[in-house]
C-alpha positions in Angstrom: 0.0 0.0 0.0 2.9 2.3 0.6 3.9 1.9 -3.1 0.4 2.9 -4.3 0.5 6.1 -2.3 3.9 7.1 -3.8 2.7 6.3 -7.4 5.4 3.7 -8.0 3.5 0.5 -8.3 5.3 -2.6 -9.7 4.4 -3.5 -13.3 2.1 -6.5 -13.5 3.0 -9.4 -15.7 0.7 -10.1 -18.6 -2.3 -12.1 -17.8 -2.4 -15.6 -19.2 -5.8 -15.1 -20.8 -4.4 -12.2 -23.0 -1.4 -14.2 -24.0 -3.5 -17.2 -24.9 -5.9 -15.0 -26.9 -3.0 -13.4 -28.8 -1.4 -16.7 -29.6 -4.8 -18.1 -30.7 -5.3 -15.2 -33.0 -1.9 -15.7 -34.7 -2.5 -19.5 -35.0 -5.9 -18.9 -36.6 -4.4 -16.3 -39.0 -1.7 -18.7 -40.1 -4.2 -21.6 -40.5 -6.5 -19.4 -42.6 -3.6 -18.3 -44.8 -2.5 -21.9 -45.4 -6.1 -23.0 -46.2 -6.5 -20.1 -48.6 -3.3 -21.1 -50.5 -4.3 -24.7 -50.6 -7.8 -24.0 -51.9 -6.7 -21.4 -54.6 -3.6 -23.2 -55.9 -4.0 -25.1 -59.1 -3.9 -28.8 -58.8 -2.1 -30.8 -61.5 -4.1 -33.5 -63.3 -3.1 -37.0 -62.2 -0.8 -38.8 -64.6 -2.1 -42.0 -66.1 0.3 -44.7 -67.3 -0.5 -46.1 -70.7 0.9 -48.8 -72.9 3.3 -47.8 -75.7 0.9 -49.3 -78.3 -1.9 -47.1 -76.9 0.4 -44.1 -77.1 1.2 -44.8 -80.7 -2.5 -45.2 -81.5 -3.3 -41.9 -79.9 -0.4 -40.2 -81.7 -1.8 -41.4 -85.0 -5.2 -40.0 -84.1 -3.6 -36.6 -83.3 -4.6 -36.6 -79.7 -1.0 -36.0 -78.4 0.1 -32.4 -78.0 3.5 -32.9 -76.4 
């Protein structure tokens, strides 16, 4: 009480609730960013293995670009 009267009170450590809330905010922000990148990125078409004879047949038909 003597410190309060002099106006030199000791600084209080941060409360656990505030620290948890701040860490939670950053965690949610990072997770939303990762989710946004995953949903907006283009996904490559899956590669399908074919027999060489099937490849030659498709090449003759003109169905092969590269």
